N, CA, C and O of each residue as an XYZ file, in Angstrom:
232
protein
N      66.969     86.301     95.372
C      65.620     86.104     95.390
C      65.609     87.548     96.037
O      66.420     87.941     96.875
N      64.264     88.474     95.362
C      64.269     89.503     95.818
C      63.350     89.865     97.986
O      62.988     89.047     98.831
N      63.352     90.971     97.996
C      63.347     91.085     99.703
C      61.487     90.363     99.686
O      61.066     89.737    100.659
N      60.581     90.628     98.376
C      59.203     90.082     98.311
C      59.677     88.457     97.932
O      58.773     88.018     97.222
N      60.718     87.412     98.123
C      60.609     86.688     97.985
C      60.502     85.831     96.002
O      60.483     84.644     95.678
N      60.465     86.963     95.228
C      60.244     86.887     93.805
C      61.473     86.609     93.342
O      62.437     87.103     93.927
N      61.679     85.712     92.129
C      62.481     85.995     91.549
C      62.832     86.248     89.766
O      61.953     85.879     88.987
N      64.145     86.889     89.177
C      64.260     87.947     88.619
C      65.453     87.087     87.655
O      66.538     86.786     88.153
N      65.196     86.838     86.620
C      65.929     86.507     85.844
C      66.865     87.227     85.032
O      66.722     88.430     84.810
N      67.906     86.485     84.534
C      68.787     87.544     83.761
C      67.903     87.396     82.334
O      66.826     86.835     82.134
N      68.786     88.119     81.439
C      68.103     87.510     80.076
C      68.581     86.312     79.611
O      68.007     85.557     78.827
N      70.271     86.083     80.419
C      70.480     84.293     79.625
C      69.238     83.339     80.655
O      68.730     82.315     80.198
N      68.997     83.699     81.608
C      68.410     82.770     82.628
C      66.740     82.914     81.697
O      66.011     81.929     81.581
N      66.388     84.214     81.150
C      64.909     83.767     80.661
C      65.238     83.068     79.604
O      64.592     82.024     79.513
N      66.233     83.309     78.519
C      66.439     82.233     77.297
C      66.308     80.789     78.109
O      65.191     80.290     77.974
N      67.207     80.043     78.904
C      67.251     79.028     79.162
C      65.809     79.232     79.458
O      65.087     79.211     78.462
N      65.284     79.406     80.492
C      63.876     78.736     80.728
C      62.830     78.746     79.941
O      61.848     78.068     80.241
N      62.861     79.732     78.476
C      62.006     79.824     77.960
C      62.418     78.325     76.882
O      61.545     77.695     76.285
N      63.684     78.035     76.837
C      63.548     77.092     75.698
C      63.261     75.514     76.717
O      62.776     74.486     76.245
N      63.688     75.691     78.106
C      63.500     74.637     79.281
C      62.170     73.993     78.853
O      62.097     72.803     78.548
N      60.770     75.118     78.843
C      59.551     75.181     78.849
C      59.051     74.659     77.611
O      58.187     73.784     77.546
N      59.901     75.500     76.102
C      59.341     74.683     75.186
C      59.535     73.341     75.223
O      58.540     72.620     75.152
N      60.589     72.871     75.317
C      60.776     71.113     75.263
C      60.056     70.498     76.095
O      59.817     69.293     76.016
N      59.397     71.677     77.472
C      58.877     70.841     77.982
C      57.224     70.309     77.153
O      56.849     69.144     77.017
N      56.834     70.973     76.917
C      55.518     71.235     76.039
C      55.764     70.195     74.781
O      54.989     69.284     74.491
N      56.956     70.497     74.109
C      57.196     69.280     73.163
C      56.942     68.227     73.344
O      55.956     67.761     72.772
N      57.745     67.402     74.234
C      57.736     65.980     74.505
C      56.503     65.846     75.701
O      56.298     64.672     76.006
N      55.609     66.890     76.464
C      54.524     66.598     76.817
C      53.225     66.189     75.617
O      52.524     65.204     75.850
N      53.054     66.793     74.699
C      52.664     66.852     73.465
C      52.824     65.596     72.899
O      51.739     65.016     72.915
N      53.828     64.827     72.336
C      54.311     64.157     71.724
C      53.990     62.575     72.550
O      53.606     61.566     71.959
N      54.173     62.644     73.556
C      53.921     61.517     74.530
C      52.450     61.128     75.155
O      52.087     59.968     75.351
N      51.547     62.483     75.476
C      50.125     62.335     74.760
C      49.730     61.666     73.634
O      48.906     60.759     73.742
N      50.336     62.068     72.216
C      50.005     61.491     71.337
C      50.314     60.236     71.196
O      49.666     59.604     70.362
N      51.106     59.716     71.770
C      51.633     58.528     71.680
C      51.282     57.510     72.564
O      51.770     56.416     72.848
N      50.095     58.290     73.009
C      49.263     57.259     74.261
C      49.751     56.801     75.196
O      49.702     55.632     75.576
N      50.472     58.024     75.838
C      50.897     58.444     77.629
C      49.796     58.575     78.313
O      49.031     58.068     77.493
N      49.145     58.864     79.175
C      48.335     59.267     79.959
C      49.370     60.690     80.444
O      50.440     60.803     81.041
N      48.401     61.623     79.833
C      48.757     62.852     80.623
C      49.745     63.328     81.842
O      50.386     64.378     81.808
N      49.771     62.244     83.089
C      49.944     62.480     84.182
C      51.708     62.120     84.132
O      52.675     62.750     84.560
N      51.584     60.807     83.399
C      52.611     60.152     83.334
C      53.455     60.989     82.435
O      54.651     61.176     82.661
N      52.614     61.656     81.079
C      53.417     62.310     80.180
C      54.387     63.630     80.449
O      55.420     64.000     79.891
N      53.281     64.410     82.007
C      54.282     65.193     82.421
C      55.205     65.214     83.280
O      55.960     66.137     83.584
N      55.121     63.971     83.747
C      56.151     63.649     84.828
C      57.636     63.243     83.941
O      58.735     63.557     84.398
N      57.495     62.575     82.745
C      58.412     62.358     81.615
C      58.881     63.299     81.080
O      60.086     63.527     81.187
N      58.082     64.072     80.385
C      58.505     65.166     79.914
C      59.419     66.108     80.580
O      60.322     66.769     80.068
N      58.996     66.055     81.926
C      60.165     67.028     82.879
C      61.856     66.279     82.534
O      62.842     66.733     81.954
N      61.597     65.041     83.164
C      62.959     64.723     82.724
C      63.575     64.353     81.361
O      64.768     64.087     81.511
N      63.233     64.263     80.286
C      63.164     64.502     79.160
C      63.739     65.892     79.110
O      64.938     66.069     78.894
N      62.908     66.864     79.305
C      63.473     68.204     79.282
C      65.108     68.671     79.354
O      65.791     69.367     78.603
N      65.319     68.158     80.254
C      66.497     68.662     81.184
C      67.608     67.593     80.743
O      68.654     67.610     81.392
N      67.528     67.012     80.091
C      68.256     66.152     79.891
C      68.644     66.330     78.279
O      69.871     66.382     78.199
N      67.965     66.450     76.862
C      68.788     66.816     75.610
C      68.632     67.884     75.786
O      67.816     68.663     76.280
N      69.850     67.849     75.148
C      70.743     69.330     74.738
C      69.960     70.139     74.217
O      68.798     69.734     74.176
N      70.137     71.095     73.816
C      69.169     72.320     73.075
C      69.511     72.143     71.566
O      68.699     72.281     70.651
N      70.798     71.824     71.435
C      71.314     71.301     70.431
C      70.341     70.363     69.179
O      69.814     70.499     68.075
N      70.619     69.128     70.529
C      70.038     68.306     69.485
C      68.371     68.580     69.516
O      67.686     68.398     68.510
N      67.992     68.890     70.381
C      66.420     69.530     70.424
C      65.636     70.113     68.834
O      64.485     70.217     68.408
N      66.957     70.378     68.351
C      66.654     71.638     67.631
C      66.628     71.057     66.300
O      66.400     71.766     65.320
């Protein structure tokens, strides 16, 4: 963390963050399409994005 309390990611850290966000958006959209209310879909997607491996996701 920098002196101004901002975070700087390494290239690898940025890649992991982008992959995680991609999974989150994917699962959120799929859950909403399946009829899950948006708030629940967001919460469930948050759990799923950290559980599934990138290999399985691809």
